[in-house]
N, C-alpha and C positions, 0 to 999 in steps of 0.2 A: 182586707182579705182575711178570711177565717184561718184559724190555726190549722196546720196540717194534722190530719187525724191520726189516731193510733193505728188505724187500719192501714194507712199508708206506710207507717214505720214498720208494721208487721210484714207488709208485702216486701219491703226492701230487705228485711231480715231473712225472709224465706228465699228471695232471689240470691242473696249472698250465700246462704247455706247450700244452694244448688250448684253454685259456681265452683268448678274444679280448676286448680291452677294449670297454666300452660304458657308457652312462650312463642311469640311470633318470630318468624324468620326476619332478622334484622340486617339492613343494608349497611348500617354504621352503628357507632356506639354512642350516639347522641342521646342524652336524657332530656325529654320534654317534661319539665317539672309540672305536675298537676294534670297531665293529659295522657291519654292512652293511644298507642299506635295500634290500629286494627288491620294494617296491611301496608303494602308498598306498591307504588306505581311502577311501570316498566322502567322508568329512569332512576328508580331507587328512592324517589321522594316519599317520605312517610305519609300514610293516610291516617289522619287523626280523628278520633271520635268527635262528634259535633259539639264541642265546647265553644263558648263565646271567648275566643282567645286570639291574640295576635302574636306572631313570632317574628321579631325583627332580627334580620341577619346582618352579617358584616357589610353587605352591600347597602342595607338601609342605614347603617351607622356611618359609613364613610363613602358611599357611592355618590355619583354626581347629583342625584336627586335628594340627598340627605340634607338635614340642617347641620349646624356646626357644633352642636353640643347635645348631650343627652337630655337635658331639660327641654330644649327646643324640640327635639325629636318626639319626646313623650307627649308634649303639649298638643301635637297635631294628630294624636291617635284618638279614636272615638271614646268618649267618657273618661279620658285620662288627662290629668293635669299634674302640676307639681307646685309645691310651695317654693316660691322664688325668693331667695335671699342672695342678692348679687355678690356679697362678700364671702358667702359660705359655699364651698365646693361640693358639699353633700347634696344628695338627691332625696327628696321626700315625695313619694308618689301618692297622688290623690286619685281615687277611682269612684266615679258617680257621687262625688261630694263627700266621701268619707276619707278622713285624713288623720294620721297620727296615732300613736299608742297601739300600733299593731292592727288597726282596722284593715290596712293593706299589708299583707305579709310580704316583706322584702327580704331577699336573700342574694348571696353571691355563690354561684355554683351549688345551689341548694343548701348553703349554710345560712341559717337565720341571722339577720342583722338586727339586734335588739337594743342598740344604743339609743337612749331617749333622754330628752331634756325638757324641763318645764321652764319656760321663759318667754322672751319676745320672739319666738320662732316656732317652726314646726316641732311636733312632739315625737320625732323619730326621723333618722337619716340613715342612708346607706352611703358609704364612702368607698368608691371604686374608680379607678382610672379608666376613662373612656378609650384611651389608646390600647388598653389591654383587653377590651371587650370583643367577643365574637358574636354576641347577640343578646337580646332581651326577650324574655317570654312573659307576656301579660295575659292574665286571665281575669275576666270580669265576672263578678258574682262569686259565691262561696265555692271553695275547692274541697272536694270530699277526700281526695287522695293526699299524696305526700305534699307537705308545705301548706296545708289547709288551715292555718291558725287564724286567718282574718275573716271578717264578715263581708267585705266588699270585693275581695279578689286578691291577687298576688302578682308580684313582679320579681322575676328571677334574672339576675345579671350573670350571663355566662362569659367566662374568660377564655382567652385563646387556648387552643390545643395544638398538638403536633400537626394535625391535618390542616390547620389554618396557615401554617408556615411552609410545609413541604409540598412540592408539586407531586403529582401522581408518579410513582416509580422512583422518587428520590430517596436516598438514604441519609442525606444531610442537606441543609439549606438554611437560608436566612430571609428575614423580612425587615425592611426599614420604612418608617413613615416620618415625614416632616411636614409641618404646617406653620404658617405665619399669618397673623391677623393684624391689620393695620391699626384698628381702633384699640388702643391700649398696648400696641407694640408687643403682642403676645406671641411667643414661639413655643412650639411643642415638638417633641421628637420621640420616637420609639425604635428600638432595635431588638430583634428576636432571632434566636438560633435554635434549630431543632435537629435531632439525629435519630435514626433508626439503625439498630445493630442487632440482628437476630431477633431474640425475644424482647429486647430492651428498647425503649424509646424515651426521649427526654426533650424538654423545651425549657429555655431560659429567656427572659425578656426584661428589659429595663425601659423606663419612660420618665420624661421630664417635661414640666410645663413651667414657664415663667413669663410674667408680664406685668404691666402697670395698670392703674385704674383706667377704665374706659370713659368715653364721653357720650352724652345723650344726643338726641337729634338736634338740640340747640347748640351743641359744641361745649356744653358745660360738663366738667369732670364730675363723675359720681365717685365720691371719696371712698377709699378703702375697698375697692373692687379688684385689686390686683390678684395675680395668680402665682402660686408657689407650691408646686406639687412634685413629689418624687415617688416612684413606685417600682416594684420589681415582682416578677412572677417566676416560679419554678414548678415544673410538672415532670413527674417520672412515672413510667409504666413498665410492667414486667409481666409477660405471659408465662404463668407457672406451667400450664399445659395448654392444649388447644381449646380447652373449655373453661379455664380459670385465669383470671387476670387481676393483678394488684396495681393500684394507682396511688400516687401521693401528689398533693399540690400544696404550695405555700405561697401566699400573697402578702406583700408588705406595701402599705400605703402611708405616706407621710406628707403633711401639709401645714403651712402657716397661713392664717387668714384672720379677718376681722368680722366678728358677728356678736350680737347681743351686747354691744358696747365694749367689747374686750378683744384684744389681740390674743389669738390662741394658737397653740401648737397641738396637732392631733395626729395620732397614729391608728391604723387599723390593720390588724394581723389576722389572717384567715388560714388555718391549716386543716387538711382533710385527707383521710386515708380511706380508700375504697377497695372493695372486693366484688368481683363479678363472676358468677358461675353460670354457664350456659352449656349444658351437656348435649344440646340438640334435641332434648325431649320436649314434647308439647306440654309438659306439665311443669317444667322448671326453667325459670330465667331469674336467678336470684341476685340481688344487689344489696350489699351491706356497706354502710358508710359511718365512720366516726369522725367527729370534727371538734375543733376548738377555735373560737373567734374572740378577739379582744380589741375593744375600741377604747382609747384613753385620750383625754384632753387636758391640757394645762393652760390656765388663764394667766398670761404673762404680764400684761399691762392694760390699763383701761384708757378710754378716751378722755377721762378726767383725772387730774392729779389727786382727786379725793376718792378714786375708785376703791371700794372696800373688798372686792372679791379677787384682787391680785393674789396669786398663790393657790387659787382653787384648782383642785384636781378631781376629776371624775372618770370612772372607768366602768365598763360593763363587759363581763366575761361570760360567754355562752358556750357550753359544752353539750354534746348530744350524740345520739346514735339513731340511725334509721335502717330498717330492713324491709325490703319489698320483694315480692315474687309475682311475676307475670306469667299467666297461663292461657292456653287456648283449648277449646273443646268444641266438638260438633255433636249435636244430638238432633235427630230428625232433620228438619231443614234449617235449623238455627246454628249460627256460629257465635261462640261466646269468647270474648277476651276479658279476662279477670285479673285485676291487680289487687293484691292483698298485702297488708304490712302493718308495721308499728313504727312509731317515732317517739323519742323521749329527749327532752332537753332541759337545761337548767340555766337561768340567768343569775349571776352573782354580781352585786354592786360593790364598788370600792371607791376610795378617795378621801379627800379632806376638804373642809370649808365648802361643802356642797350648797350652802345657802338654803333655798327652798327645796332643793333636790336631795333625796336620801343618798347616802354613801355606804349604807349597809342594807342587807336584805337579800333574800333568795326567792326566785319564782320557778316552780317546777311544772312541766307539762308532760303528759303522757297520752298518746292517742293510738288507737287501733282503727284501721280503715279497710274498707272493701269497696271497690268500684268495678262494675260489671257492664260490659257493652254486649248486648244481644243484637245480632243482625240476621234478618231473613228477608230475602228479596228486597222490597222497597222499604221495609221497616228497620229502624235503628232505635233501640231502647237502652238507655243508660240508667242503671239503678245503683246508687251508692249509699253507703252508710259510714258515718265516722263517730266513734265513741271517744269522748274527751274527758280528761281529768286534770285538774290543776290545783296547786297549793302555793300560797304566797305567805311568807312569814318574815318578820323583822321587828325592830324595836322603834316605836315612835316616841315622841317626847314624853307622853303620859302613860305609855303602856305597850304591851305586846300586840302585834298584828299577826293574826293567823286565820287566813281565809282559804276555804276549800270549796270546790264545786265540781260537778260532773254534768255532762250532757250527752245526748244521743241525737245526732244530726243527720237526717236523711236528705237525699237528692234524687230526683227522677226527671229524666228527659225523654220525651216521646217525639221521634222524628219520622217523617214519611216522605219518600222520594216521589212527589206528586207527578213530576215530569222528569225527563232526563236532565233538566238543568235547574229545577226548583225543588227545594226541600223545606217545607214548613216544619216547625217544631214548637213544643211548649215545655218549659222547665219549671218545676216546683222545688224549692230548697229551704233548708233551715240551717243556721250556723250560730255559733257562740263565740264571743270574744271575752276572754278573761281580763279583768282590770290589771293594769301594770303596777309595778312597784312605785313608779313616780306618781301615779294617780292616787294610789292608796295611802302612801306615806309622805304626802306633801307636808312641809313644815317650815319653820323659820318665819322671816318677814321680808318684805320688799326692801331692797337697799335704800337707805335714806329715811326709813320709817314707813308708816302707813299700816294698812291692815295686816294682821298676822295670818299665816297659813297653817292649816291644821290637817291632821290625818283623818281618814274615814275608815275605821276598822270594819264597817258593815257594807262596804261598797260591793255591789253585786255585778255579775257578768251581764254584758249586752247580748240579747238574743234577736237574731234577724230571721224573718221569714219572707220569701220572695217568690215572684212569678215572672217568667219571661215568655214572650210570644214573638215569633219572628220567622224568617225564612232565609236560607242561603241560596246563592246564585252561582252557577257555573255553566256558562253558555258559550260554545264555540260557534263561529260562523253566524254571529248575530246580525251584522250589517254587511260584512264582506268576508270573502274566503280568507281564512287564517287569523281572523280577529277573535278575541275572547273577552267576555265579561265575567268577573268573579266578584263576590262580596257577600254582605250580610245586612239585613234590615231587622232591627230588634226593638221591642218595647219592654221595659222592665218596671216593676213596682216592688219596692222593698220597704217592709215595716220593721221597726226596731222597738223592742221592749227594753226598758231600763237603760235607755241611752244615757251615756255619761257626759256631763258638762260640768262647768265650775259654777259654784255659788259663792257670793261674797258675804253671805250671812247665814252660816250653817252651824248648828250645834251638834257635835259628834257624841259618840257613846262615852267618851271620857269626860264630857261636860264642858269641853272647850267650845268657844264660838269664834268663827273667823272664816276665811276663804278656804273652800275645800272642793274636791270633785265629788259630785253626787249623782245619783240616778234620777232621771226624769220619770215620774210616775206614768204608767200607761204606755201606749204605743204611738209612735210617730212614723211618718212615711216620706219617701222620696220616690219620684218616678221620672222616666225620661225615654227618649227615642234615640237610637244609634243607627247611623247609616255609614257603611264602609264599602266603597265600590272601587274596582280597578278595571280599566278597559285598555287592552293591548291591541294595537293595530299595527300593520306593517309600516305605516307612515308615522305613527306617534304612540305615546303612552299617556293615559289620563287617569288621575287618581282623585277621589273625593272622600273626605271624612267630614261627617256632620254629627253634632251632638246637641240635643235639646234636653235640658234638665229643669225639673220643677221640684224644688225641695221644700218640705214642710218640717224639716228637722229643727230642733232648737239650736241656737247658735253656740259655738264655742266662744270663748272670751279671748280675743287678741290681747296679748300681754301676759296671759296665763295660758300660753299656747298660741294658736294662730287660727284665723278664720278658715272655714272649710268649704264655703259654697262655690260651686262651679258657676261660670257665666251662664246666662239663660240659653245662649246659642253660641256654638263655635263651629266655624266652617273653614276647611282647608282644601284648596284645589291645587293640584300639581299637574303640569303639562310638560312633556319632554319629547324630543325627537332625536333620532340617530342619523348620522351622516357618515360619508367616507367608509363604506362597508362596515358600518356599526362601530367604528373606532371613535368617532366624535359624538358626544351627547351634549345637547344644549337644552335648556328649559327654564321654567319659572315656577314659583310657588306663591300662592296668595292665601293669606290667613285673615279671617275676620273673627274678632273676639268681642262679643256684646257685653253690655252691663249685666247686672244681676243682683242678687241679695248680697249685702255687705254689712259688716259689723265694725264699728270704730273701736279703737283700743280701749280696754278696760270697760267695755259695755257688752251686754248680751242681747241687745234688741236689734235685730237686723232691719235694714231698710233697702229699698230699691235704689241702686246707684247705676246710672246710665252712662258710664264712661266707657264707651266702646272704642276700639282702635283697629287699624288694618295694617298689615305688614306685607311687603312684596320682596321676594328674594329671587335672584337670578343665579344660574349655575351652569358650568360647562366642565367637561372632562375629556381627555384624549388618551387613548391607549397607545402609547408609543410602541410598545411590544405587548405580547401576551402577559408579561410579568412586570411591566412598568407603566404607571398611570400618572399623569399630571392633571391638576384640576384648579379651577378658580371659582369662587362664589362671592357674590355681593349680597349681604343681608341688610334688611331695612333700607331698600334702595332709595326711598323718598324721605329718609331721615325723619320718620315719624317720632314725635315726642309723646311718650306714653309711659305709664306705670304698669308693669306687667300684672295681670290679674293674679290674685293670691300672692302678692309680693309681701315680704315681711315688713316693709315700710312703704306706705303709699306715696311718700315723697321722693323715693329713690327711683328715678326713671330708668327705662330699659336702654340697651345699647343702641347708639345711632348707627348710621351707615358704616359698614365694615367690609373691607376686601380681604378675603381669605385666599391664599395660594398654597399649594402643597403637592406632595408627590408620595407615591407608594411603590416600592420596588421589592420584588421577590426574586431571589437568586438561589 
C-alpha cells in the first residue's frame, strides 16, 4: 500500500479547522475511550461513530454466556488475543498480532498502564481485578483521539461506578459477588457499597481471590499457577453545580505470583481526579483528568537456590493530564460531532538489580488530537488528526540516551448507509509508536552468563499505515418477527516501517556488540479478516466470532520478550436459550484455535506449527429475583489437553475441566 499522501493530511487539517466544538445531549456519564458518541437511541443507548470497536459490558464479563476470566473473554473477540502466562495474573492484550511495548495501548479508567518487562514473558501487562470491572472497551486499529498511543489499537478496562451498584431511585445499596472453581479450589469474592446524598456520591469495594495450582486435562498439576489477589476501589463524586462535577478514584491491586522463574510480590495503584463541565451549550462539553499510576514488583525468591535476581525491585510511575472538549454543529444538511483535546504523560522508572531491564530513565509524551464525524443522510465521514511528540532520556552503561521524535497521524473513514441495514465503509490511517525505555536501554547479561545486552541510542519509532474495508449489519425481522442480526465483516491490511525486533549480534553507536532491540529496514505487513455476528431470536441467541490472520511481520524473540503471531484461524460460536419467563438461561460455547506461525525460544525464525485445539464450555444462570442471580459453568467440558496459543511456556498446559458456581446479589 502506498503511503498516505500529503493531500490527505491537508484535507484532514482543513476538516479539523472547520469543526467547531459542541456537546451532544448525554443520557449518562459513561466515557467511551477512543470513540465518539453521535447521538442516543430512544432507550438511551449511545450511538457511536463507526469505529471497529467492541464494548464488553458487565453482562459480558459475568453473565451466563461469559467465560470465567478476562483472558478467556478477550481471546474469543475478533482479532484479539492475550499472552498467556498461567502463573501471572496480569493481562497482556494482543490485537492483530501486535503485542507488547505499547503497540496496544492498555489503560484502566483511561489511565495508561505502562509497566513493562523484558524477559521470558510479554513486554507489558495491565494488572486489574476482574471482580472490580464494569466493562472493557476494545478498539482495533489506530486511535486518533484520547488514548491513541498504540499502532494496533487500544484496550481500556473500566472499573465499577456508583450506577453499577445502586438500583434506579436508590440512595444507598450494596453488591456482593461470590465464585468458586473446582479445579485449583479457587474462591473469589467481592463486596461493594454505594451511596448518594444530595450532590455527593461514593462507592467503596473490596475483592479477594485465592486458590491452588490447577490441573490440566490429564489431571497433572501445572505448578505455580495458584491465585493470591487482593484489591480495593474507592470512587467519590461531587456536583459543584448543575453543570460542573468533580470525581476522584483510587484503585489498589496487590498480588503474589510466580513468573519468569521467580516468586514475586506486585502492587498496582491508580489514582485519578476528574472535572466535567457541561453547561448545556452545543459548543462545550469539557472533561479534564489528572492521574498517577504506579506499578511495582519485588522478586522474593527463585525456583533455584542459585537464583541471582532475588531482591530485584522494579517500578514504573506514570503521571499525566488530558483535556477534551466535545462539540456539535449543524451546517447545511450536515451534522458535525467534533472531539478536540490534548494529553500529556511521563513514565519514570525506578528500582534496583534490574538485570537487563533499566531502573532509571524517563519517557515523555505529548499529543494534540482532533476527531470529527460528519453525518448527512446516508453518509458518515470521520476525519481525524493526531500530532505526537515524545522524548526519551536516561543513562545506559556507555553513555547518555536522548531520543526525540514527532509525527502527524491522520485517519479517514468513509461510510455509506447502502440499505437500512447494511453500511459499507473504508478506513485509511497512519499511526506512530515510540520506542520504550526497556527497548532502548536494554543492558546487562542473561543470568548464568551468555550474550550481553546492549542499549540502542538510535532506535527509531515504528510507523504504521493501514487500510480497512468492510460493512456493518443491523437487520430486524430477518427470518422471523422480532429477530435481529447485528455485526461487522472487516478486512484489514497494516504495513509497518521500522518495526522493532531484537537482534543477537548488533553493534550500537557506543561501539558495543551484543543483543539489542533494532529497527527492521523497510516495510513489513500483516492482513486479516474479522467477522463478528450476533443473532437474537425470541427462541435463542447465537453469536459468532471469526478471525483469519496472515502475518508477514518479522518475529519477536521469545526469551527476550514473547512471540506475537495470532493463530491462522480462530472461531468461537455461542448458543443460548432462555426459559421460565427469561429467568433461566442455558447454553454452550465452542472455540476452535488453529495452528499458525510460531517461534521457539531464543530464535527469530518463525515456522508453521499446526497444533490446533478445541474447547467446549457449558453454562447456566437463574435469576432468583431481579437482584439475585445464581450461575454454574463447566469449562473445557471434554478435558482437552492443550497448550494455550501465545503461552509464555509451550510446556505449560491449559486448565482441564472445571466447574464454576457463583452468585451475584444486589441490595
